[in-house]
PQR file of N, CA, C, O and H, with PARSE charges and radii, in Angstrom:
ATOM      1  N   MET A   1     169.806 -55.943  69.214 -0.4000 1.5000
ATOM      2  CA  MET A   1     170.222 -54.492  69.513 -0.0000 2.0000
ATOM      3  C   MET A   1     171.125 -53.582  68.808  0.5500 1.7000
ATOM      4  O   MET A   1     171.487 -52.475  69.207 -0.5500 1.4000
ATOM      5  N   GLN A   2     171.430 -54.127  67.791 -0.4000 1.5000
ATOM      6  CA  GLN A   2     171.817 -53.137  67.137 -0.0000 2.0000
ATOM      7  C   GLN A   2     170.899 -52.401  66.143  0.5500 1.7000
ATOM      8  O   GLN A   2     171.331 -51.470  65.462 -0.5500 1.4000
ATOM      9  H   GLN A   2     171.137 -55.026  67.467  0.4000 1.0000
ATOM     10  N   ALA A   3     169.617 -52.836  66.069 -0.4000 1.5000
ATOM     11  CA  ALA A   3     168.522 -52.246  65.646 -0.0000 2.0000
ATOM     12  C   ALA A   3     168.093 -50.794  66.282  0.5500 1.7000
ATOM     13  O   ALA A   3     167.823 -49.700  65.787 -0.5500 1.4000
ATOM     14  H   ALA A   3     169.267 -53.592  66.622  0.4000 1.0000
ATOM     15  N   ILE A   4     168.170 -51.390  67.821 -0.4000 1.5000
ATOM     16  CA  ILE A   4     167.786 -50.246  68.393 -0.0000 2.0000
ATOM     17  C   ILE A   4     169.063 -48.922  68.356  0.5500 1.7000
ATOM     18  O   ILE A   4     168.899 -47.750  68.018 -0.5500 1.4000
ATOM     19  H   ILE A   4     168.390 -52.279  68.224  0.4000 1.0000
ATOM     20  N   SER A   5     170.453 -49.663  68.874 -0.4000 1.5000
ATOM     21  CA  SER A   5     171.032 -48.772  68.441 -0.0000 2.0000
ATOM     22  C   SER A   5     170.974 -47.709  67.179  0.5500 1.7000
ATOM     23  O   SER A   5     170.976 -46.517  67.487 -0.5500 1.4000
ATOM     24  H   SER A   5     170.587 -50.615  69.149  0.4000 1.0000
ATOM     25  N   THR A   6     170.943 -47.923  66.320 -0.4000 1.5000
ATOM     26  CA  THR A   6     171.107 -47.657  65.154 -0.0000 2.0000
ATOM     27  C   THR A   6     169.496 -46.542  64.974  0.5500 1.7000
ATOM     28  O   THR A   6     169.551 -45.405  64.504 -0.5500 1.4000
ATOM     29  H   THR A   6     170.941 -48.891  66.070  0.4000 1.0000
ATOM     30  N   ALA A   7     168.624 -46.986  65.300 -0.4000 1.5000
ATOM     31  CA  ALA A   7     167.364 -46.237  65.620 -0.0000 2.0000
ATOM     32  C   ALA A   7     167.657 -44.948  66.320  0.5500 1.7000
ATOM     33  O   ALA A   7     167.414 -43.849  65.822 -0.5500 1.4000
ATOM     34  H   ALA A   7     168.580 -47.909  65.682  0.4000 1.0000
ATOM     35  N   PHE A   8     168.274 -45.164  67.677 -0.4000 1.5000
ATOM     36  CA  PHE A   8     168.436 -43.971  68.801 -0.0000 2.0000
ATOM     37  C   PHE A   8     169.419 -43.315  67.830  0.5500 1.7000
ATOM     38  O   PHE A   8     168.754 -42.429  67.292 -0.5500 1.4000
ATOM     39  H   PHE A   8     168.473 -46.057  68.081  0.4000 1.0000
ATOM     40  N   TRP A   9     170.740 -43.287  67.295 -0.4000 1.5000
ATOM     41  CA  TRP A   9     171.304 -42.374  66.322 -0.0000 2.0000
ATOM     42  C   TRP A   9     170.442 -41.824  65.331  0.5500 1.7000
ATOM     43  O   TRP A   9     170.453 -40.619  65.078 -0.5500 1.4000
ATOM     44  H   TRP A   9     171.280 -44.007  67.732  0.4000 1.0000
ATOM     45  N   ASP A  10     169.727 -42.601  64.780 -0.4000 1.5000
ATOM     46  CA  ASP A  10     168.910 -41.779  63.718 -0.0000 2.0000
ATOM     47  C   ASP A  10     167.624 -40.769  64.003  0.5500 1.7000
ATOM     48  O   ASP A  10     167.178 -39.942  63.207 -0.5500 1.4000
ATOM     49  H   ASP A  10     169.717 -43.580  64.986  0.4000 1.0000
ATOM     50  N   ALA A  11     167.204 -41.013  65.179 -0.4000 1.5000
ATOM     51  CA  ALA A  11     166.343 -40.106  65.928 -0.0000 2.0000
ATOM     52  C   ALA A  11     166.949 -39.266  66.509  0.5500 1.7000
ATOM     53  O   ALA A  11     166.209 -38.290  66.630 -0.5500 1.4000
ATOM     54  H   ALA A  11     167.567 -41.684  65.826  0.4000 1.0000
ATOM     55  N   TYR A  12     168.133 -39.051  67.052 -0.4000 1.5000
ATOM     56  CA  TYR A  12     168.368 -38.335  67.461 -0.0000 2.0000
ATOM     57  C   TYR A  12     169.724 -37.429  66.674  0.5500 1.7000
ATOM     58  O   TYR A  12     169.578 -36.209  66.749 -0.5500 1.4000
ATOM     59  H   TYR A  12     168.734 -39.844  66.953  0.4000 1.0000
ATOM     60  N   LEU A  13     170.254 -37.628  66.370 -0.4000 1.5000
ATOM     61  CA  LEU A  13     171.463 -37.143  65.145 -0.0000 2.0000
ATOM     62  C   LEU A  13     170.536 -36.792  64.029  0.5500 1.7000
ATOM     63  O   LEU A  13     170.325 -35.633  63.670 -0.5500 1.4000
ATOM     64  H   LEU A  13     170.372 -38.619  66.309  0.4000 1.0000
ATOM     65  N   ARG A  14     170.243 -37.365  63.744 -0.4000 1.5000
ATOM     66  CA  ARG A  14     169.402 -36.876  62.275 -0.0000 2.0000
ATOM     67  C   ARG A  14     167.894 -36.281  62.327  0.5500 1.7000
ATOM     68  O   ARG A  14     167.311 -35.894  61.315 -0.5500 1.4000
ATOM     69  H   ARG A  14     170.414 -38.306  64.036  0.4000 1.0000
ATOM     70  N   ASP A  15     167.317 -36.255  63.667 -0.4000 1.5000
ATOM     71  CA  ASP A  15     166.191 -36.058  64.063 -0.0000 2.0000
ATOM     72  C   ASP A  15     164.943 -36.648  63.157  0.5500 1.7000
ATOM     73  O   ASP A  15     163.879 -36.164  62.770 -0.5500 1.4000
ATOM     74  H   ASP A  15     167.790 -36.570  64.490  0.4000 1.0000
ATOM     75  N   ASN A  16     165.629 -38.005  62.998 -0.4000 1.5000
ATOM     76  CA  ASN A  16     164.271 -38.857  62.227 -0.0000 2.0000
ATOM     77  C   ASN A  16     163.093 -39.555  63.383  0.5500 1.7000
ATOM     78  O   ASN A  16     163.216 -40.469  64.198 -0.5500 1.4000
ATOM     79  H   ASN A  16     166.493 -38.398  63.312  0.4000 1.0000
ATOM     80  N   LYS A  17     161.766 -38.538  62.976 -0.4000 1.5000
ATOM     81  CA  LYS A  17     160.534 -38.696  63.595 -0.0000 2.0000
ATOM     82  C   LYS A  17     160.122 -40.163  63.414  0.5500 1.7000
ATOM     83  O   LYS A  17     159.435 -40.469  64.389 -0.5500 1.4000
ATOM     84  H   LYS A  17     161.666 -37.796  62.314  0.4000 1.0000
ATOM     85  N   GLU A  18     160.254 -41.184  62.581 -0.4000 1.5000
ATOM     86  CA  GLU A  18     160.063 -42.507  62.667 -0.0000 2.0000
ATOM     87  C   GLU A  18     160.791 -43.320  63.432  0.5500 1.7000
ATOM     88  O   GLU A  18     160.268 -44.294  63.973 -0.5500 1.4000
ATOM     89  H   GLU A  18     160.812 -40.935  61.789  0.4000 1.0000
ATOM     90  N   ALA A  19     161.892 -43.070  63.553 -0.4000 1.5000
ATOM     91  CA  ALA A  19     162.977 -43.511  64.347 -0.0000 2.0000
ATOM     92  C   ALA A  19     162.575 -43.363  65.765  0.5500 1.7000
ATOM     93  O   ALA A  19     162.567 -44.365  66.480 -0.5500 1.4000
ATOM     94  H   ALA A  19     162.316 -42.278  63.113  0.4000 1.0000
ATOM     95  N   LYS A  20     162.181 -41.993  66.323 -0.4000 1.5000
ATOM     96  CA  LYS A  20     161.440 -41.792  67.175 -0.0000 2.0000
ATOM     97  C   LYS A  20     160.853 -42.447  67.887  0.5500 1.7000
ATOM     98  O   LYS A  20     161.138 -43.057  68.917 -0.5500 1.4000
ATOM     99  H   LYS A  20     162.187 -41.179  65.742  0.4000 1.0000
ATOM    100  N   THR A  21     159.858 -42.298  67.231 -0.4000 1.5000
ATOM    101  CA  THR A  21     158.567 -43.129  67.249 -0.0000 2.0000
ATOM    102  C   THR A  21     158.760 -44.436  67.513  0.5500 1.7000
ATOM    103  O   THR A  21     158.584 -44.765  68.686 -0.5500 1.4000
ATOM    104  H   THR A  21     159.626 -41.802  66.394  0.4000 1.0000
ATOM    105  N   TRP A  22     159.047 -45.196  66.811 -0.4000 1.5000
ATOM    106  CA  TRP A  22     159.867 -46.630  66.766 -0.0000 2.0000
ATOM    107  C   TRP A  22     160.153 -46.969  68.078  0.5500 1.7000
ATOM    108  O   TRP A  22     159.598 -47.964  68.545 -0.5500 1.4000
ATOM    109  H   TRP A  22     159.190 -44.928  65.859  0.4000 1.0000
ATOM    110  N   LEU A  23     161.166 -46.111  68.978 -0.4000 1.5000
ATOM    111  CA  LEU A  23     161.697 -46.672  69.708 -0.0000 2.0000
ATOM    112  C   LEU A  23     160.773 -46.813  71.142  0.5500 1.7000
ATOM    113  O   LEU A  23     160.979 -47.681  71.989 -0.5500 1.4000
ATOM    114  H   LEU A  23     161.616 -45.302  68.599  0.4000 1.0000
ATOM    115  N   THR A  24     159.903 -45.958  71.211 -0.4000 1.5000
ATOM    116  CA  THR A  24     158.820 -45.718  72.014 -0.0000 2.0000
ATOM    117  C   THR A  24     157.582 -46.756  71.939  0.5500 1.7000
ATOM    118  O   THR A  24     156.696 -46.821  72.790 -0.5500 1.4000
ATOM    119  H   THR A  24     159.735 -45.252  70.523  0.4000 1.0000
ATOM    120  N   THR A  25     157.676 -47.602  70.709 -0.4000 1.5000
ATOM    121  CA  THR A  25     156.537 -48.775  70.646 -0.0000 2.0000
ATOM    122  C   THR A  25     157.189 -49.891  71.017  0.5500 1.7000
ATOM    123  O   THR A  25     158.319 -49.918  71.504 -0.5500 1.4000
ATOM    124  H   THR A  25     158.396 -47.549  70.017  0.4000 1.0000
ATOM    125  N   ASP A  26     156.224 -51.171  70.707 -0.4000 1.5000
ATOM    126  CA  ASP A  26     156.675 -52.398  71.484 -0.0000 2.0000
ATOM    127  C   ASP A  26     157.243 -53.047  70.222  0.5500 1.7000
ATOM    128  O   ASP A  26     157.493 -54.250  70.159 -0.5500 1.4000
ATOM    129  H   ASP A  26     155.305 -51.149  70.311  0.4000 1.0000
ATOM    130  N   ALA A  27     157.456 -52.078  69.099 -0.4000 1.5000
ATOM    131  CA  ALA A  27     158.477 -53.154  67.765 -0.0000 2.0000
ATOM    132  C   ALA A  27     160.017 -52.978  68.559  0.5500 1.7000
ATOM    133  O   ALA A  27     160.758 -53.950  68.706 -0.5500 1.4000
ATOM    134  H   ALA A  27     157.253 -51.100  69.150  0.4000 1.0000
ATOM    135  N   ALA A  28     160.401 -51.495  69.077 -0.4000 1.5000
ATOM    136  CA  ALA A  28     161.619 -51.826  69.644 -0.0000 2.0000
ATOM    137  C   ALA A  28     161.820 -53.033  70.755  0.5500 1.7000
ATOM    138  O   ALA A  28     162.935 -53.495  71.000 -0.5500 1.4000
ATOM    139  H   ALA A  28     159.798 -50.706  68.957  0.4000 1.0000
ATOM    140  N   ARG A  29     160.828 -53.406  71.280 -0.4000 1.5000
ATOM    141  CA  ARG A  29     160.941 -54.330  72.517 -0.0000 2.0000
ATOM    142  C   ARG A  29     161.303 -55.667  71.917  0.5500 1.7000
ATOM    143  O   ARG A  29     162.161 -56.400  72.410 -0.5500 1.4000
ATOM    144  H   ARG A  29     159.923 -53.030  71.080  0.4000 1.0000
ATOM    145  N   SER A  30     160.512 -55.993  70.679 -0.4000 1.5000
ATOM    146  CA  SER A  30     160.818 -57.230  70.066 -0.0000 2.0000
ATOM    147  C   SER A  30     162.046 -57.470  68.865  0.5500 1.7000
ATOM    148  O   SER A  30     162.076 -58.075  67.792 -0.5500 1.4000
ATOM    149  H   SER A  30     159.815 -55.398  70.278  0.4000 1.0000
ATOM    150  N   VAL A  31     162.735 -56.902  69.416 -0.4000 1.5000
ATOM    151  CA  VAL A  31     164.263 -57.086  69.020 -0.0000 2.0000
ATOM    152  C   VAL A  31     165.084 -57.548  69.951  0.5500 1.7000
ATOM    153  O   VAL A  31     166.139 -58.153  69.757 -0.5500 1.4000
ATOM    154  H   VAL A  31     162.710 -56.411  70.287  0.4000 1.0000
ATOM    155  N   LEU A  32     164.489 -57.199  71.188 -0.4000 1.5000
ATOM    156  CA  LEU A  32     165.178 -57.468  72.315 -0.0000 2.0000
ATOM    157  C   LEU A  32     165.348 -58.763  72.772  0.5500 1.7000
ATOM    158  O   LEU A  32     164.380 -59.510  72.625 -0.5500 1.4000
ATOM    159  H   LEU A  32     163.632 -56.707  71.346  0.4000 1.0000
ATOM    160  N   GLU A  33     166.665 -59.352  73.458 -0.4000 1.5000
ATOM    161  CA  GLU A  33     166.760 -60.609  73.742 -0.0000 2.0000
ATOM    162  C   GLU A  33     165.932 -61.084  74.933  0.5500 1.7000
ATOM    163  O   GLU A  33     165.716 -60.163  75.722 -0.5500 1.4000
ATOM    164  H   GLU A  33     167.451 -58.745  73.577  0.4000 1.0000
ATOM    165  N   THR A  34     165.430 -62.204  75.274 -0.4000 1.5000
ATOM    166  CA  THR A  34     165.040 -62.393  76.387 -0.0000 2.0000
ATOM    167  C   THR A  34     165.049 -61.751  77.882  0.5500 1.7000
ATOM    168  O   THR A  34     164.185 -61.398  78.684 -0.5500 1.4000
ATOM    169  H   THR A  34     165.605 -62.952  74.633  0.4000 1.0000
ATOM    170  N   LYS A  35     166.417 -61.779  77.843 -0.4000 1.5000
ATOM    171  CA  LYS A  35     166.993 -61.142  79.822 -0.0000 2.0000
ATOM    172  C   LYS A  35     167.116 -59.601  79.133  0.5500 1.7000
ATOM    173  O   LYS A  35     168.014 -59.049  79.769 -0.5500 1.4000
ATOM    174  H   LYS A  35     167.118 -62.066  77.190  0.4000 1.0000
ATOM    175  N   ASP A  36     166.700 -58.847  78.303 -0.4000 1.5000
ATOM    176  CA  ASP A  36     167.435 -57.759  77.931 -0.0000 2.0000
ATOM    177  C   ASP A  36     166.169 -56.912  78.823  0.5500 1.7000
ATOM    178  O   ASP A  36     165.137 -57.465  79.203 -0.5500 1.4000
ATOM    179  H   ASP A  36     165.971 -59.295  77.786  0.4000 1.0000
ATOM    180  N   ARG A  37     166.521 -55.393  79.066 -0.4000 1.5000
ATOM    181  CA  ARG A  37     165.796 -54.444  79.724 -0.0000 2.0000
ATOM    182  C   ARG A  37     165.826 -53.349  78.699  0.5500 1.7000
ATOM    183  O   ARG A  37     166.834 -52.853  78.196 -0.5500 1.4000
ATOM    184  H   ARG A  37     167.359 -54.943  78.758  0.4000 1.0000
ATOM    185  N   TRP A  38     164.354 -52.992  78.424 -0.4000 1.5000
ATOM    186  CA  TRP A  38     164.739 -51.699  77.670 -0.0000 2.0000
ATOM    187  C   TRP A  38     163.336 -50.517  78.333  0.5500 1.7000
ATOM    188  O   TRP A  38     162.159 -50.844  78.484 -0.5500 1.4000
ATOM    189  H   TRP A  38     163.536 -53.395  78.833  0.4000 1.0000
ATOM    190  N   GLN A  39     163.840 -49.385  78.572 -0.4000 1.5000
ATOM    191  CA  GLN A  39     163.022 -48.161  79.089 -0.0000 2.0000
ATOM    192  C   GLN A  39     163.575 -47.245  78.611  0.5500 1.7000
ATOM    193  O   GLN A  39     164.784 -47.038  78.508 -0.5500 1.4000
ATOM    194  H   GLN A  39     164.796 -49.119  78.449  0.4000 1.0000
ATOM    195  N   HIS A  40     162.458 -46.464  78.194 -0.4000 1.5000
ATOM    196  CA  HIS A  40     162.685 -44.679  78.086 -0.0000 2.0000
ATOM    197  C   HIS A  40     162.231 -43.623  78.800  0.5500 1.7000
ATOM    198  O   HIS A  40     161.314 -43.777  79.606 -0.5500 1.4000
ATOM    199  H   HIS A  40     161.476 -46.633  78.278  0.4000 1.0000
ATOM    200  N   LYS A  41     162.756 -42.546  78.615 -0.4000 1.5000
ATOM    201  CA  LYS A  41     161.972 -41.754  79.217 -0.0000 2.0000
ATOM    202  C   LYS A  41     161.561 -40.901  78.176  0.5500 1.7000
ATOM    203  O   LYS A  41     160.773 -39.983  78.405 -0.5500 1.4000
ATOM    204  H   LYS A  41     163.501 -42.421  77.960  0.4000 1.0000
TER
END
């Protein structure tokens, strides 16, 4: 979960396009626990 939080802040505070892309791919889901739920708009 820490990876997703860090990517979020990098994406939106630093305008990091790679982090924004990572958040919308299955790579972000790969760091979640079994019962975690991930969604984006």
